[in-house]
N, C-alpha and C positions, 0 to 999 in steps of 0.2 A: 504494499499500499504506499502510495506517495505521500509527500508532505502537503498539507493544506496551504492555501495561499496565506491565511492568517499566521500559521506556524512559521512559514518561510519568512515573512516580514519580521516577525518576532526574533527569529534566529539571526537574520541579517542585521537587525537593529542592535542586538546584543553584542554581535561580533564587531559592530562598528564602535561601540562604546568600550569594548574590552580588547584593545588591539595589542598592547604590550608596551607601547609608549604613550605617555600622557598627551604628547603633541598630536599624535594621530587620533587619539580619542576625541580631543577637542575639535578636530577637523571633521572626522567622518560621523561622530555621534550626532552632532546637531544636524548635519546634512541628512542623515538617515531619518531622524525625527521629522524633519520638515518636508522631505521629498520622496522617500521610498515608496509610500502608497501611491504616488502619482506617476511613477516610472512605468514605461511600457514593458512588456515581457522581454524584449530584446535588451532593453536598458537594465532590467533586473538580472538577467543573465550576465551582462557585462560587469555589473556591480558585484555579483557573486564571485566572479573571476577576480575582480580587483581585491576582494577580501582575502584571497589566497596569496597575494603578494606580500613581501616583507616590508616592514614599516620604513626602513632606510631607503628603499627604492621609491616607495610611495611619496615620502617627504621630499626626496630629490626631484621627483616628477612635479609635484605640486609647487615647489619653490622655483621651478624652471632651471634647475641645476643639471638635469639630465632629460633626455627625450623618452617619453613613455612609448610602449608598443602602440602601433597605430589604432588597434582595436580599442584601446582604453582612452585615447586622446579626447574624443567628444565628452565623454562623462567626467573625465578628470578636469577638463576646462569648466564644466559646470560646478563641480565640487570646489575648485580653486576660487571661482568668482564668488560662490556662496561664502567661503571662509573669509576671503578678503573683505567682503562687504560687512560680515558679521564681526570681524575682529579688528577692522580699522576704525579708530575713533573718528567721529564726525561724519561717518558714512551711513 
C-alpha cells in the first residue's frame, strides 16, 4: 500500500525541518510550511529528490556558490527567492 498524499506532505515537511544543519532547517522548513501543499506532482517529486541531497550541497546551491543539477534549478530558484524575501530585513 502506498503513502497517502497527507502522509507524504507530513513526511516531507518533517524532513524539511529536521535536515541536520540548522541553516537548512531555517530555509527548507518555512518553505515546506508555506508551499508544499501547492506544488504540482512533478514539483513534489523534485522536492522529494532535493530532500535526498546533503545539506552542504544544498547550501552551496542556494547561496549561488555552485550550480545545482538542472532538474533541481527551477525549484531551488523558488526556494532561494522565498528564503531571501523571508530572511532579508525590510523585504
